[in-house]
C-alpha positions as CSV (number, residue, x, y, z in Angstrom):
1,X,13.2,-21.0,-6.9
2,X,12.9,-17.7,-8.7
3,X,11.2,-16.0,-5.7
4,X,14.0,-17.1,-3.4
5,X,16.7,-16.0,-5.9
6,X,15.1,-12.6,-6.2
7,X,14.9,-12.2,-2.4
8,X,18.5,-13.4,-1.9
9,X,19.7,-11.2,-4.7
10,X,17.9,-8.2,-3.1
11,X,19.5,-9.0,0.2
12,X,23.0,-9.0,-1.1
13,X,22.3,-6.0,-3.2
14,X,21.2,-4.2,0.0
15,X,24.4,-5.4,1.8
16,X,26.9,-4.6,-1.0
17,X,25.4,-2.3,-3.6
18,X,23.3,0.0,-1.5
19,X,26.2,1.3,0.5
20,X,28.1,2.1,-2.7
21,X,25.1,3.9,-4.1
22,X,24.5,5.7,-0.8
23,X,28.1,6.8,-0.6
24,X,27.9,7.9,-4.2
25,X,24.8,9.8,-3.6
26,X,26.4,11.5,-0.6
27,X,29.5,12.3,-2.6
28,X,27.4,13.7,-5.4
29,X,25.4,15.8,-3.0
30,X,28.5,17.2,-1.2
31,X,30.1,17.8,-4.6
32,X,27.1,19.5,-5.9
33,X,26.8,21.7,-2.9
34,X,30.5,22.5,-3.0
35,X,30.3,23.3,-6.8
36,X,27.2,25.3,-6.2
37,X,28.9,27.4,-3.5
38,X,32.0,27.8,-5.6
39,X,30.0,28.7,-8.7
40,X,27.9,31.1,-6.6
41,X,31.0,32.9,-5.3
42,X,32.5,32.9,-8.7
43,X,29.4,34.3,-10.3
44,X,29.0,36.9,-7.6
45,X,32.6,38.1,-8.2
46,X,32.1,38.2,-12.0
47,X,28.9,40.2,-11.5
48,X,30.7,42.7,-9.3
49,X,33.4,43.1,-12.0
50,X,30.8,43.8,-14.6
51,X,29.0,46.2,-12.4
52,X,32.3,48.0,-11.7
53,X,32.8,48.4,-15.5
54,X,29.3,49.9,-15.8
55,X,30.1,52.2,-12.9
56,X,33.2,53.4,-14.7
57,X,31.2,54.1,-17.9
58,X,28.4,55.9,-16.2
59,X,30.9,58.0,-14.1
60,X,33.0,58.8,-17.2
61,X,29.9,59.9,-19.1
62,X,28.6,62.0,-16.2
63,X,32.0,63.7,-15.8
64,X,32.1,64.4,-19.6
65,X,28.5,65.8,-19.4
66,X,29.6,68.0,-16.4
67,X,32.7,69.2,-18.3
68,X,30.6,70.0,-21.4
69,X,28.1,72.0,-19.3
70,X,31.0,74.3,-18.3
71,X,32.6,74.6,-21.7
72,X,32.3,78.2,-23.1
73,X,31.9,76.9,-26.6
74,X,28.9,74.7,-25.5
75,X,27.5,77.5,-23.3
76,X,27.6,79.8,-26.3
77,X,26.7,77.1,-28.7
78,X,24.2,79.1,-30.7
79,X,26.7,81.8,-31.4
80,X,29.0,79.3,-33.2
81,X,28.8,78.5,-36.9
82,X,27.5,75.1,-37.9
83,X,31.1,74.0,-38.7
84,X,32.3,75.2,-35.3
85,X,29.4,73.5,-33.6
86,X,30.1,70.1,-35.2
87,X,33.8,70.4,-34.6
88,X,33.3,71.2,-30.9
89,X,31.0,68.2,-30.5
90,X,33.3,65.9,-32.5
91,X,36.1,66.6,-30.0
92,X,34.0,65.0,-27.3
93,X,32.7,62.1,-29.5
94,X,36.3,60.9,-30.0
95,X,36.5,60.3,-26.2
96,X,33.4,58.2,-25.8
97,X,32.9,54.5,-26.5
98,X,31.7,53.3,-29.9
99,X,28.6,52.1,-28.2
100,X,27.7,55.5,-27.0
101,X,26.0,58.2,-29.1
102,X,26.6,61.9,-28.2
103,X,23.7,64.2,-28.8
104,X,23.2,67.9,-28.1
105,X,19.9,69.7,-28.0
106,X,19.8,73.4,-28.4
107,X,16.9,74.9,-26.5
108,X,17.2,78.3,-28.3
109,X,17.3,77.0,-31.8
110,X,15.3,73.8,-31.2
111,X,18.0,71.9,-33.0
112,X,19.5,68.5,-32.4
113,X,23.2,67.7,-33.3
114,X,24.1,64.1,-33.6
115,X,26.6,62.1,-35.7
116,X,28.0,65.3,-37.2
117,X,24.6,66.3,-38.4
118,X,22.2,69.0,-37.6
119,X,18.5,68.2,-37.3
120,X,15.5,70.3,-36.5
121,X,13.5,68.7,-33.6
122,X,10.8,67.7,-36.0
123,X,13.3,66.1,-38.4
124,X,15.0,64.3,-35.5
125,X,11.7,62.7,-34.3
126,X,11.4,61.1,-37.7
127,X,15.1,60.0,-37.8
128,X,16.6,56.7,-37.1
129,X,18.2,58.1,-34.0
130,X,15.1,59.0,-32.2
131,X,14.4,56.6,-29.3
132,X,11.0,56.2,-27.8
133,X,12.5,56.1,-24.3
134,X,13.4,59.8,-24.6
135,X,9.8,60.5,-25.4
136,X,8.1,58.7,-22.4
137,X,7.1,62.1,-21.1
138,X,7.9,63.9,-24.4
139,X,11.4,64.3,-25.6
140,X,11.2,68.0,-25.8
141,X,9.6,68.3,-22.4
142,X,12.1,66.0,-20.8
143,X,15.2,67.8,-22.1
144,X,13.7,71.2,-21.2
145,X,12.9,70.1,-17.7
146,X,16.4,68.6,-17.0
147,X,18.2,70.8,-14.5
148,X,20.6,68.2,-13.2
149,X,22.4,65.2,-14.6
150,X,19.8,62.5,-15.1
151,X,19.9,58.8,-16.1
152,X,16.8,58.0,-18.1
153,X,15.4,54.5,-18.6
154,X,15.7,52.4,-21.7
155,X,13.2,52.4,-24.5
156,X,12.4,51.0,-27.9
157,X,13.6,52.7,-31.0
158,X,10.9,53.1,-33.6
159,X,12.4,53.6,-37.0
160,X,14.6,50.6,-37.6
161,X,17.8,52.2,-36.4
162,X,19.9,51.7,-33.4
163,X,18.3,50.4,-30.2
164,X,19.4,52.3,-27.1
165,X,19.4,50.9,-23.6
166,X,20.1,53.9,-21.4
167,X,20.4,57.6,-21.6
168,X,22.5,60.1,-19.5
169,X,21.2,63.7,-19.9
170,X,22.8,66.9,-18.5
171,X,21.6,70.5,-18.8
172,X,24.0,73.2,-20.1
173,X,24.9,74.7,-17.7
174,X,24.1,72.4,-14.7
175,X,22.0,73.9,-11.9
176,X,21.4,77.2,-13.8
177,X,18.2,79.1,-14.3
178,X,19.2,80.0,-17.8
179,X,20.0,76.8,-19.6
180,X,20.8,77.0,-23.3
181,X,20.7,73.3,-24.2
182,X,21.0,69.8,-23.1
183,X,23.7,67.1,-23.6
184,X,22.6,63.5,-23.9
185,X,24.6,60.3,-24.1
186,X,22.7,57.4,-25.7
187,X,24.1,54.0,-24.6
188,X,23.4,51.3,-27.2
189,X,21.8,48.0,-26.1
190,X,24.5,46.2,-27.9
191,X,27.0,47.4,-25.2
192,X,25.1,45.7,-22.4
193,X,24.7,42.5,-24.5
194,X,28.4,42.4,-25.3
195,X,29.2,43.1,-21.6
196,X,26.9,40.2,-20.5
197,X,28.5,37.8,-23.0
198,X,31.9,38.9,-21.9
199,X,31.4,38.2,-18.2
200,X,28.8,35.4,-18.5
201,X,29.5,33.4,-21.7
202,X,27.1,30.6,-22.5
203,X,24.9,31.4,-19.4
204,X,21.2,32.0,-19.4
205,X,21.6,35.3,-17.6
206,X,19.0,38.0,-17.1
207,X,20.5,41.4,-16.2
208,X,18.7,44.5,-15.1
209,X,19.8,48.1,-14.1
210,X,17.6,50.2,-11.8
211,X,17.9,53.9,-10.8
212,X,17.5,55.2,-7.3
213,X,13.7,55.1,-7.7
214,X,13.9,51.4,-8.7
215,X,12.9,52.3,-12.3
216,X,14.2,50.0,-14.9
217,X,17.1,51.7,-16.8
218,X,18.1,48.6,-18.7
219,X,16.2,45.4,-19.2
220,X,18.4,42.5,-20.3
221,X,15.8,39.8,-20.1
222,X,12.2,39.0,-21.2
223,X,11.2,36.3,-18.7
224,X,10.0,38.5,-15.9
225,X,7.0,40.9,-15.7
226,X,7.3,44.4,-14.3
227,X,5.5,43.2,-11.2
228,X,7.9,40.3,-10.7
229,X,10.9,42.6,-11.3
230,X,9.6,45.0,-8.7
231,X,9.2,42.2,-6.2
232,X,12.7,41.0,-6.8
233,X,14.2,44.4,-6.2
234,X,12.0,45.1,-3.2
235,X,12.5,41.8,-1.4
236,X,15.9,40.6,-2.4
237,X,18.8,41.4,-0.1
238,X,22.0,42.9,-1.3
239,X,24.4,40.1,-2.2
240,X,23.4,36.6,-3.1
241,X,20.0,35.0,-2.5
242,X,17.7,32.4,-3.9
243,X,14.2,33.3,-5.1
244,X,11.4,31.6,-6.9
245,X,10.0,33.9,-9.5
246,X,7.2,32.8,-11.9
247,X,7.7,29.2,-10.9
248,X,11.4,29.2,-11.7
249,X,14.2,29.0,-9.1
250,X,16.8,31.8,-9.6
251,X,20.1,32.7,-8.0
252,X,19.7,36.5,-7.5
253,X,22.8,38.7,-7.3
254,X,22.0,42.2,-6.3
255,X,24.6,45.0,-6.0
256,X,24.3,48.7,-5.4
257,X,26.8,51.0,-7.1
258,X,28.9,53.0,-4.6
259,X,29.4,55.8,-7.1
260,X,26.1,56.1,-9.0
261,X,23.7,54.7,-6.4
262,X,22.2,52.5,-9.0
263,X,21.1,48.9,-8.5
264,X,22.4,46.0,-10.6
265,X,20.4,42.8,-10.5
266,X,21.5,39.5,-12.2
267,X,19.3,36.4,-12.2
268,X,20.6,33.0,-13.2
269,X,18.4,29.8,-13.1
270,X,19.7,27.6,-10.3
271,X,19.7,24.7,-12.8
272,X,22.6,26.6,-14.6
273,X,24.7,26.0,-11.5
274,X,24.8,22.3,-12.2
275,X,26.7,22.9,-15.4
276,X,29.7,23.9,-13.2
277,X,31.4,20.8,-12.2
278,X,29.6,18.7,-14.7
279,X,32.8,17.2,-16.0
280,X,33.8,16.0,-12.5
281,X,30.4,14.6,-11.9
282,X,30.5,12.7,-15.2
283,X,33.9,11.1,-14.4
284,X,32.8,10.1,-11.0
285,X,29.5,8.7,-12.3
286,X,31.5,6.5,-14.8
287,X,33.6,5.2,-12.0
288,X,30.6,4.4,-9.9
289,X,28.8,2.7,-12.8
290,X,31.8,0.5,-13.4
291,X,31.9,-0.4,-9.7
292,X,28.2,-1.2,-9.7
293,X,28.5,-3.5,-12.7
294,X,31.3,-5.4,-11.1
295,X,29.4,-5.5,-7.8
296,X,26.2,-6.8,-9.5
297,X,28.2,-9.6,-11.2
298,X,29.7,-10.6,-7.9
299,X,26.4,-10.5,-6.2
300,X,24.9,-12.7,-8.9
301,X,27.5,-15.3,-8.4
302,X,27.2,-15.2,-4.6
303,X,23.4,-15.4,-4.9
304,X,23.4,-18.4,-7.1
305,X,25.6,-20.3,-4.6
306,X,23.4,-19.3,-1.6
307,X,20.0,-19.7,-3.2
308,X,19.9,-23.5,-3.1
309,X,20.7,-23.8,0.6
310,X,18.2,-20.9,1.4
311,X,15.5,-22.7,-0.6
312,X,16.1,-25.9,1.3
313,X,16.0,-24.1,4.6
314,X,12.8,-22.2,3.7
315,X,11.1,-25.4,2.5
316,X,11.9,-27.1,5.7
317,X,10.8,-24.1,7.7
318,X,7.5,-23.9,5.7
319,X,6.8,-27.6,6.4
320,X,7.4,-27.2,10.1
321,X,5.1,-24.1,10.2
322,X,2.4,-25.9,8.3
323,X,2.5,-28.8,10.6
324,X,2.4,-26.6,13.7
325,X,-0.5,-24.6,12.2
326,X,-2.4,-27.7,11.4
327,X,-1.8,-29.1,14.9
328,X,-2.9,-25.9,16.6
329,X,-6.0,-25.7,14.4
330,X,-6.8,-29.4,15.0
331,X,-6.4,-29.0,18.8
332,X,-8.5,-25.8,18.8
333,X,-11.2,-27.6,16.8
334,X,-11.1,-30.6,19.1
335,X,-11.5,-28.5,22.3
336,X,-14.4,-26.5,20.8
337,X,-16.0,-29.8,19.7
338,X,-15.6,-31.2,23.2
339,X,-17.2,-28.1,24.7
340,X,-20.3,-28.2,22.4
341,X,-20.6,-32.0,22.9
342,X,-20.3,-31.8,26.7
343,X,-17.4,-34.3,27.0
344,X,-15.6,-32.0,29.4
345,X,-17.3,-32.9,32.7
346,X,-19.2,-30.3,34.6
347,X,-17.1,-28.9,37.4
348,X,-13.7,-30.1,36.1
349,X,-12.2,-26.7,36.1
350,X,-8.6,-28.0,35.9
351,X,-9.3,-29.8,32.6
352,X,-11.1,-26.8,31.2
353,X,-8.3,-24.5,32.1
354,X,-5.7,-26.8,30.5
355,X,-7.6,-27.1,27.3
356,X,-8.1,-23.3,27.1
357,X,-4.4,-22.8,27.7
358,X,-3.4,-25.2,25.0
359,X,-5.6,-23.4,22.4
360,X,-4.9,-19.9,23.7
361,X,-8.6,-19.4,24.4
362,X,-9.7,-17.2,27.3
363,X,-13.2,-16.7,28.6
364,X,-13.1,-13.2,30.1
365,X,-16.9,-12.8,30.5
366,X,-19.3,-14.8,32.7
367,X,-22.1,-15.7,30.3
368,X,-22.2,-18.1,27.3
369,X,-24.4,-18.7,24.3
370,X,-24.2,-20.6,21.1
371,X,-25.3,-19.8,17.5
372,X,-25.6,-22.6,14.9
373,X,-26.0,-21.9,11.2
374,X,-27.3,-25.0,9.4
375,X,-25.9,-24.9,5.9
376,X,-27.9,-27.9,4.7
377,X,-26.6,-28.8,1.2
378,X,-24.2,-25.8,0.8
379,X,-20.6,-27.0,0.3
380,X,-17.9,-24.5,1.3
381,X,-14.5,-24.4,-0.4
382,X,-11.5,-24.0,2.0
383,X,-11.1,-20.4,1.1
384,X,-14.8,-19.7,1.7
385,X,-14.7,-21.4,5.1
386,X,-11.7,-19.4,6.1
387,X,-13.2,-16.2,5.0
388,X,-16.5,-16.8,6.8
389,X,-14.7,-17.7,10.0
390,X,-12.6,-14.5,9.8
391,X,-15.7,-12.4,9.0
392,X,-17.6,-13.7,11.9
393,X,-14.6,-13.3,14.3
394,X,-14.4,-9.7,13.2
395,X,-17.8,-9.1,14.7
396,X,-16.4,-9.5,18.2
397,X,-16.3,-6.5,20.6
398,X,-15.1,-5.8,24.1
399,X,-18.4,-6.9,25.5
400,X,-18.7,-10.0,23.3
401,X,-16.0,-12.5,22.3
402,X,-16.7,-15.0,19.5
403,X,-15.2,-18.5,18.9
404,X,-16.1,-19.9,15.5
405,X,-16.1,-23.6,14.5
406,X,-16.9,-25.1,11.1
407,X,-18.2,-28.6,11.7
408,X,-17.6,-30.4,8.5
409,X,-19.3,-33.6,9.3
410,X,-22.6,-31.8,10.1
411,X,-22.0,-28.9,7.7
412,X,-22.6,-26.4,10.5
413,X,-21.1,-23.0,11.4
414,X,-21.0,-22.9,15.2
415,X,-20.3,-19.7,17.1
416,X,-19.6,-19.8,20.8
417,X,-20.4,-16.4,22.3
418,X,-18.7,-15.3,25.6
419,X,-20.8,-12.3,26.8
420,X,-20.4,-9.7,29.5
421,X,-24.2,-9.4,30.1
422,X,-26.9,-12.0,30.3
423,X,-29.4,-9.8,28.5
424,X,-27.2,-9.3,25.4
425,X,-29.1,-8.9,22.2
426,X,-28.9,-12.5,20.7
427,X,-31.1,-11.5,17.8
428,X,-28.9,-8.7,16.6
429,X,-25.8,-10.9,16.9
430,X,-27.5,-13.8,15.1
431,X,-28.5,-11.4,12.3
432,X,-25.0,-10.0,12.0
433,X,-23.6,-13.6,11.8
434,X,-26.2,-14.6,9.2
435,X,-25.3,-11.5,7.1
436,X,-21.6,-12.3,7.3
437,X,-22.3,-15.9,6.1
438,X,-24.7,-14.7,3.4
439,X,-22.1,-12.4,1.9
440,X,-19.9,-15.4,1.0
441,X,-22.3,-18.1,0.0
442,X,-25.3,-18.4,-2.3
443,X,-27.9,-20.6,-0.9
444,X,-30.5,-21.1,1.9
445,X,-29.4,-21.6,5.5
446,X,-31.1,-21.5,8.9
447,X,-29.7,-20.0,12.1
448,X,-30.6,-21.2,15.6
449,X,-29.8,-19.6,18.9
450,X,-29.8,-21.3,22.3
451,X,-30.3,-19.8,25.8
452,X,-27.7,-17.9,27.7
453,X,-25.9,-19.7,30.6
454,X,-23.5,-18.5,33.3
455,X,-21.4,-21.6,33.2
456,X,-18.9,-22.7,30.4
457,X,-19.9,-26.3,31.1
458,X,-23.4,-25.5,29.8
459,X,-22.1,-24.6,26.3
460,X,-23.2,-28.1,25.2
461,X,-26.8,-27.3,26.4
462,X,-26.8,-24.0,24.4
463,X,-25.5,-25.9,21.3
464,X,-28.3,-28.5,21.5
465,X,-30.9,-25.8,22.1
466,X,-29.8,-23.9,19.1
467,X,-30.2,-27.0,16.9
468,X,-33.6,-27.7,18.5
469,X,-34.7,-24.2,17.8
470,X,-34.1,-24.7,14.1
471,X,-35.6,-28.2,13.9
472,X,-38.7,-27.3,16.0
473,X,-39.0,-23.8,14.5
474,X,-39.6,-22.6,18.1
475,X,-39.7,-18.9,18.0
476,X,-38.8,-16.7,15.0
477,X,-38.0,-13.0,14.6
478,X,-36.6,-13.5,11.1
479,X,-37.3,-15.7,8.2
480,X,-34.2,-17.7,8.8
481,X,-33.6,-17.1,12.5
482,X,-35.0,-19.2,15.4
483,X,-34.6,-18.8,19.1
484,X,-34.9,-21.4,21.8
485,X,-37.1,-20.4,24.7
486,X,-37.7,-22.6,27.7
487,X,-40.5,-20.5,29.2
488,X,-43.3,-22.4,27.5
489,X,-44.3,-24.5,30.5
490,X,-47.6,-23.8,32.2
491,X,-47.6,-22.2,35.6
492,X,-49.9,-24.8,37.1
493,X,-49.7,-28.5,36.8
494,X,-47.2,-30.5,34.6
495,X,-47.3,-31.1,30.9
496,X,-45.5,-33.5,28.7
497,X,-41.9,-32.3,28.3
498,X,-41.9,-32.0,24.5
499,X,-39.1,-29.3,24.6
500,X,-36.9,-31.5,26.7
501,X,-37.7,-34.5,24.5
502,X,-36.3,-32.6,21.5
503,X,-33.2,-31.6,23.5
504,X,-32.6,-35.2,24.6
505,X,-33.1,-36.6,21.0
506,X,-30.7,-34.0,19.5
507,X,-28.1,-34.6,22.2
508,X,-28.2,-38.4,21.5
509,X,-27.9,-37.8,17.8
510,X,-24.8,-35.6,18.5
511,X,-23.3,-38.2,20.7
512,X,-23.5,-35.9,23.8
513,X,-24.5,-38.3,26.6
514,X,-23.7,-35.7,29.3
515,X,-26.2,-33.2,27.9
516,X,-28.9,-35.8,27.3
517,X,-28.5,-37.1,30.9
518,X,-28.6,-33.6,32.3
519,X,-31.9,-32.8,30.6
520,X,-33.4,-36.2,31.6
521,X,-32.6,-35.5,35.2
522,X,-34.2,-32.0,34.9
523,X,-37.4,-33.7,33.6
524,X,-37.5,-36.1,36.6
525,X,-36.8,-33.2,38.9
526,X,-39.8,-31.3,37.5
527,X,-42.0,-34.4,37.9
528,X,-40.9,-34.6,41.5
529,X,-41.5,-30.9,42.1
530,X,-45.0,-31.0,40.6
531,X,-45.9,-34.0,42.9
532,X,-48.8,-35.4,40.8
533,X,-50.7,-38.5,41.9
534,X,-49.0,-41.9,41.7
535,X,-51.1,-42.8,38.7
536,X,-50.1,-39.6,36.9
537,X,-46.5,-40.2,37.9
538,X,-46.7,-43.7,36.5
539,X,-48.2,-42.3,33.2
540,X,-45.5,-39.7,33.0
541,X,-42.8,-42.4,33.5
542,X,-44.4,-44.5,30.8
543,X,-44.4,-41.5,28.5
544,X,-40.6,-41.0,29.2
545,X,-39.9,-44.7,28.5
546,X,-42.0,-44.4,25.3
547,X,-40.0,-41.3,24.4
548,X,-36.8,-43.3,24.7
549,X,-38.3,-46.1,22.6
550,X,-39.3,-43.6,19.9
551,X,-35.8,-42.0,19.9
552,X,-34.2,-45.5,19.6
553,X,-36.5,-46.4,16.7
554,X,-35.8,-43.0,15.0
555,X,-32.1,-43.8,15.2
556,X,-32.7,-47.3,13.8
557,X,-31.5,-48.8,17.1
558,X,-34.7,-50.3,18.5
559,X,-34.6,-51.4,22.1
560,X,-35.1,-55.1,22.9
561,X,-38.4,-56.2,24.4
562,X,-36.9,-57.3,27.7
563,X,-35.2,-54.0,28.2
564,X,-38.5,-52.2,27.7
565,X,-40.3,-54.6,30.0
566,X,-37.6,-54.1,32.7
567,X,-38.0,-50.3,32.6
568,X,-41.8,-50.7,32.8
569,X,-41.7,-52.8,35.9
570,X,-39.7,-50.3,37.9
571,X,-41.5,-48.2,40.5
572,X,-38.8,-46.0,41.9
573,X,-38.4,-42.8,39.8
574,X,-34.7,-42.7,40.7
575,X,-34.3,-46.3,39.4
576,X,-36.2,-45.5,36.2
577,X,-34.0,-42.4,35.7
578,X,-30.9,-44.5,36.3
579,X,-31.9,-47.2,33.7
580,X,-32.8,-44.5,31.2
581,X,-29.4,-42.8,31.7
582,X,-27.7,-46.2,31.0
583,X,-29.8,-46.5,27.8
584,X,-28.8,-42.9,26.8
585,X,-25.1,-43.8,27.2
586,X,-25.7,-47.0,25.2
587,X,-27.4,-45.1,22.4
588,X,-24.9,-42.3,22.2
589,X,-22.0,-44.8,22.2
590,X,-23.7,-46.6,19.3
591,X,-24.1,-43.2,17.5
592,X,-20.4,-42.4,17.9
593,X,-19.3,-45.9,16.9
594,X,-21.4,-45.7,13.7
595,X,-20.0,-42.3,12.9
596,X,-16.5,-43.5,13.4
597,X,-17.1,-46.6,11.2
598,X,-18.6,-44.5,8.5
599,X,-15.7,-42.0,8.7
600,X,-13.1,-44.8,8.6
601,X,-14.9,-46.5,5.7
602,X,-15.1,-43.3,3.8
603,X,-11.5,-42.5,4.4
604,X,-10.3,-45.9,3.2
605,X,-12.6,-45.8,0.2
606,X,-11.4,-42.3,-0.7
607,X,-7.7,-43.3,-0.5
608,X,-8.2,-46.5,-2.5
609,X,-10.1,-44.6,-5.2
610,X,-7.3,-42.1,-5.5
611,X,-4.6,-44.8,-5.7
612,X,-6.6,-46.5,-8.5
613,X,-7.5,-43.4,-10.5
614,X,-4.5,-41.0,-9.9
615,X,-3.4,-41.5,-13.6
616,X,-6.6,-39.9,-14.8
617,X,-6.1,-36.3,-15.9
618,X,-9.7,-35.5,-14.8
619,X,-9.3,-36.4,-11.2
620,X,-9.6,-33.5,-8.8
621,X,-10.8,-32.8,-5.3
622,X,-14.1,-31.6,-6.6
623,X,-14.8,-34.7,-8.7
624,X,-13.7,-36.9,-5.7
625,X,-16.1,-35.1,-3.4
626,X,-18.9,-35.5,-5.9
627,X,-18.1,-39.2,-6.3
628,X,-18.4,-39.9,-2.5
629,X,-21.2,-37.3,-1.7
630,X,-18.9,-35.2,0.5
631,X,-18.3,-31.5,0.7
632,X,-15.2,-30.1,-0.9
633,X,-14.0,-29.0,2.6
634,X,-14.6,-32.3,4.3
635,X,-12.8,-34.3,1.5
636,X,-9.8,-31.9,1.8
637,X,-9.8,-32.4,5.6
638,X,-9.8,-36.2,5.2
639,X,-6.7,-36.1,3.0
640,X,-4.9,-33.7,5.4
641,X,-5.7,-35.9,8.4
642,X,-4.8,-39.2,6.8
643,X,-1.8,-38.4,4.7
644,X,-0.4,-35.3,6.3
645,X,-0.4,-33.4,3.0
646,X,-2.8,-31.8,0.6
647,X,-4.7,-33.6,-2.2
648,X,-2.5,-32.1,-5.0
649,X,0.7,-33.0,-3.1
650,X,-0.5,-36.6,-2.6
651,X,-1.4,-36.9,-6.3
652,X,1.9,-35.5,-7.4
653,X,3.7,-38.0,-5.1
654,X,1.8,-41.0,-6.6
655,X,2.5,-39.8,-10.2
656,X,6.2,-39.2,-9.5
657,X,6.5,-42.8,-8.0
658,X,4.7,-44.1,-11.1
659,X,7.1,-42.2,-13.5
660,X,10.2,-43.5,-11.6
661,X,9.0,-47.1,-11.8
662,X,8.4,-46.7,-15.6
663,X,11.8,-45.0,-16.1
664,X,13.5,-47.9,-14.3
665,X,11.7,-50.8,-16.0
666,X,10.8,-49.5,-19.6
667,X,12.4,-47.7,-22.5
668,X,9.4,-45.6,-23.3
669,X,9.8,-42.0,-24.1
670,X,9.8,-39.7,-21.1
671,X,7.0,-37.6,-22.6
672,X,4.8,-40.7,-23.1
673,X,5.4,-41.8,-19.5
674,X,4.5,-38.4,-18.1
675,X,1.3,-38.1,-20.1
676,X,0.4,-41.7,-19.1
677,X,0.8,-40.7,-15.4
678,X,-2.0,-38.2,-15.7
679,X,-0.1,-35.0,-16.3
680,X,-1.0,-32.9,-19.4
681,X,1.6,-30.2,-18.8
682,X,4.9,-32.1,-19.4
683,X,7.2,-29.1,-18.7
684,X,5.5,-28.4,-15.4
685,X,5.9,-32.0,-14.3
686,X,9.6,-31.9,-15.3
687,X,10.1,-28.9,-13.0
688,X,8.3,-30.7,-10.1
689,X,10.3,-33.9,-10.7
690,X,13.6,-32.0,-10.5
691,X,12.4,-30.2,-7.4
692,X,11.7,-33.5,-5.6
693,X,14.4,-35.7,-6.9
694,X,17.2,-33.2,-7.5
695,X,17.6,-34.3,-11.2
696,X,15.6,-34.4,-14.4
697,X,13.8,-37.7,-15.5
698,X,16.4,-38.3,-18.1
699,X,19.2,-38.0,-15.6
700,X,17.3,-40.3,-13.2
701,X,16.9,-43.0,-15.9
702,X,20.6,-42.7,-16.7
703,X,21.6,-43.0,-13.1
704,X,19.4,-46.1,-12.5
705,X,20.8,-47.7,-15.6
706,X,24.3,-47.1,-14.4
707,X,23.5,-48.7,-11.1
708,X,22.0,-51.8,-12.7
709,X,25.0,-52.2,-15.0
710,X,27.3,-52.0,-12.1
711,X,25.4,-54.7,-10.3
712,X,24.7,-52.5,-7.3
713,X,21.4,-52.8,-5.5
714,X,18.9,-50.1,-6.3
715,X,18.1,-47.7,-3.4
716,X,15.9,-44.7,-3.5
């Protein structure tokens, strides 16, 4: 019930919920792509605005530096007094941003003017205004070598003061061989941080500024190494692109200044893009969740209504399939049994073709052989038997087809081999089969192999020969493997046919009259071909008659004296052969009758025993098999053949009938009745009862009481 409910629920979920989920996922994907594109375009525009503001700052500072380099007061800076010098510089300071520090270096006096103060170079190096960036080649050397306006990279301040991000330096005058000083504008890092926060608030942005030589002028991030930065600048196209750097996916926005020819690079983790449109996505997700909840509730209601009918249909279908499988298996077993017993007459091609068609068997190759594994006292469980049959069937190849039969009554595994070549290696195949069986059972068994024939009607001969090979221990190549060889006859003369005797006896014991008669005719043919003297022929005929008498005695079916006397008085070999053939038919018929009687008696006793002891909580198929001396597999087969259902199903049926009778005729507690029926798990029985009757035991008792009170006839 639960399994069917789950399957039905899954089907309706697939029909109703999955499309909703699929549409939602598609919508989310499209929405995410749209938002990503919109966010990308927006961020690119914002970055261009920020870069434009930087361009304006750099251009303004360069223009101011150019203006200062042409100012007479700056050119004659050393001629001015300290007050005049500071006043002149303060006039320019008022025109720059608060985040920009103006500095003037006098080459003649080796003095530094900054923040309205005058410093010697040595004092300046120890001041809070000194930035290590200006000293990457040596501050003094850098300023003295500056002949054009230069933008210097950022550095790290040393003395706990301001941290500068970029420096614009210009000689005074520009492009002159006699320069008196150098103007420098120090841009604070704070300016870039404020600019980034202004344009990209609450965004994990990394921002970098590069000069025309791709040297870092400003570094606004700490995630990337110098090598990674160089790779980004070198391999990223101008505009927007996506790159994976250091294992993180970034949206890279690269712009080149049209005025300064500097490169601005902004990196934003692509995960940040999902933040844009998050609110829309949340609203849509809420709507989808509500729809899913409503859909699931509706599906649950529909599933409950559909489950019962589906369960009923599945149960009926399962029963039909089981019956068909059982019928096909029984028919296949019957045909294979008829082949090995020789009941399909030699030459009856039409019957053979019909049987093969019914069982979907096809003999593609011209040669046939039989392997027989005698399991002796080994009892196979159904799952073991199935596994062994499958393992042996898996040994088949294009040159060799295998048809496996488990003969329960004789406890044999029989393998019919359809071979492409007559000289196929029987020993190797037999060893593979034995290995496959030995992998699933623990116990001794023997394997026999008959001769190879070119006729399917000789399969019964090969089967008998395989059994004889085991019983007579004829030729061995392995401790548990025996081969039948019929080349033991002498080249000259004629010897007693002991091999044929074994074949005849085994055929009679198997109930195979056709095989026994065929071997008997072969014996008389050999006698005729040898053409011994009449006295020798008579002795040989007496030996054959004696052989039949011994066989009859061994089967506990002794021949009558007048029958023996009748055969002894015959002179014609053909007449003797005919009488012996009649006796073979008589003996095999008796063997089959006795087997059928034993089977019938066993079946009846088995069913009677179960009907008497079904209320015992210890009864099982294993205990039943032990009680009657049967294998587990054979006992299971009897129940299947006689009742059409398994042992457990039959027991359950008997117990339910007992409980119903008690519910109708007594007032005992339901639990007591169930326990008395043989069940120890009351809850499990309750479920089975409801599954069979469509109601609980309590409801069944109430229904039957209502019927009796109404005076209506009870009908199950």
